[in-house]
C-alpha positions as CSV (number, residue, x, y, z in Angstrom):
1,M,26.2,22.0,30.6
2,K,25.8,18.2,30.1
3,F,22.1,18.6,30.3
4,S,21.9,21.2,27.6
5,T,24.2,19.2,25.3
6,L,22.1,16.1,25.8
7,F,19.0,18.1,25.3
8,V,20.2,19.6,21.9
9,L,21.4,16.2,20.7
10,T,18.1,14.6,21.6
11,L,16.1,17.3,19.8
12,T,18.4,17.0,16.7
13,F,17.9,13.2,16.7
14,L,14.2,13.5,17.0
15,S,13.9,16.1,14.2
16,L,15.9,13.9,11.8
17,W,14.1,10.6,12.7
18,R,10.6,10.2,11.3
19,C,8.1,7.6,12.3
20,A,6.4,7.7,9.0
21,S,8.4,6.8,5.9
22,D,8.0,5.6,2.4
23,V,9.1,2.2,1.1
24,D,11.0,2.4,-2.2
25,D,10.3,0.1,-5.2
26,V,7.0,-1.4,-4.0
27,E,5.8,-4.5,-5.8
28,V,2.2,-5.7,-5.1
29,N,1.4,-9.3,-5.9
30,G,-2.2,-10.2,-5.4
31,V,-4.7,-13.0,-5.9
32,V,-8.5,-12.5,-6.0
33,L,-10.6,-15.5,-4.9
34,D,-14.3,-16.3,-4.7
35,G,-15.2,-16.1,-1.0
36,K,-17.3,-19.2,-1.0
37,T,-15.5,-21.6,-3.4
38,N,-11.9,-20.3,-3.0
39,L,-11.6,-20.5,-6.8
40,P,-9.7,-17.7,-8.6
41,V,-11.7,-14.8,-10.0
42,H,-10.7,-14.1,-13.6
43,N,-10.9,-10.6,-15.2
44,A,-11.6,-8.7,-11.9
45,T,-10.5,-5.1,-12.1
46,I,-8.3,-3.7,-9.3
47,N,-8.1,0.0,-9.0
48,M,-5.2,0.8,-6.6
49,E,-4.1,4.1,-5.2
50,C,-0.6,4.1,-3.6
51,W,-0.1,7.0,-1.1
52,Y,3.3,8.3,-0.2
53,Y,4.8,10.8,2.3
54,G,7.5,12.2,0.2
55,N,9.0,15.2,2.0
56,S,5.9,16.1,4.0
57,P,6.9,18.0,7.1
58,D,3.9,16.9,9.2
59,E,3.9,13.2,8.2
60,S,0.7,13.6,6.2
61,Y,0.5,12.0,2.7
62,E,2.1,14.3,0.1
63,G,0.6,12.5,-2.9
64,S,-0.5,9.3,-4.6
65,V,-0.3,7.3,-7.8
66,I,-3.4,5.5,-9.2
67,K,-3.1,2.3,-11.3
68,S,-5.5,-0.2,-12.6
69,V,-5.0,-3.9,-13.6
70,K,-7.2,-7.0,-14.4
71,T,-6.6,-10.4,-12.9
72,N,-5.5,-13.2,-15.2
73,R,-7.0,-16.8,-15.4
74,D,-5.3,-17.7,-12.1
75,G,-6.9,-14.6,-10.4
76,T,-3.5,-13.1,-9.9
77,Y,-2.2,-9.6,-10.7
78,Q,0.9,-7.5,-10.2
79,L,1.5,-3.7,-9.8
80,T,4.6,-1.7,-9.1
81,F,5.1,1.7,-7.6
82,S,8.3,3.7,-7.2
83,K,7.5,4.4,-3.5
84,G,4.6,4.1,-1.1
85,A,3.3,4.0,2.5
86,F,-0.4,3.0,2.1
87,L,-2.5,1.2,-0.5
88,S,-6.2,1.8,-0.9
89,F,-7.9,-0.3,-3.6
90,T,-11.2,-1.3,-4.9
91,I,-12.0,-4.7,-6.6
92,N,-14.8,-4.9,-9.2
93,A,-15.8,-8.3,-10.7
94,Y,-18.9,-9.4,-12.5
95,T,-21.6,-10.9,-10.2
96,Y,-19.6,-9.9,-7.0
97,E,-20.1,-6.9,-4.7
98,D,-17.6,-4.1,-5.2
99,Q,-15.2,-4.1,-2.2
100,D,-12.8,-1.5,-0.8
101,F,-9.6,-2.4,1.0
102,G,-6.6,-0.7,2.6
103,E,-3.1,-2.0,3.5
104,Y,0.0,-0.3,5.0
105,V,3.2,-0.8,3.0
106,N,6.0,-2.1,5.4
107,T,8.2,-3.9,2.9
108,E,9.1,-3.8,-0.8
109,E,7.0,-6.8,-1.6
110,V,3.3,-6.7,-0.6
111,N,1.3,-9.9,-1.0
112,L,-2.4,-9.6,-0.9
113,T,-5.1,-12.4,-1.0
114,T,-8.6,-11.0,-1.4
115,R,-11.8,-13.0,-1.1
116,L,-14.9,-11.5,-2.8
117,K,-18.5,-11.8,-1.6
């Protein structure tokens, strides 16, 4: 009897606990720098897709939100998302190669420093 009770409790716990989860109120703060000079890259375009699990029963991504922003004179930018688990983004800047990046979301505040080639 003890084994069956323990077994049921373990299964219940495992079914309620998920390894994959979203972080609420994600704020992305980034800076884009020249890879050789370390100077800020002004007016670079960041196209960011924030993926989330939502209520996905199999821990696959349920959906995403896409946003775009340009860097200021300091090479910095900021984006916010209501929830997220993974960020995929492309940075385009005049005279630089387009570059693709990915970053898991583990906390509400995500700080990114990107150096362009």
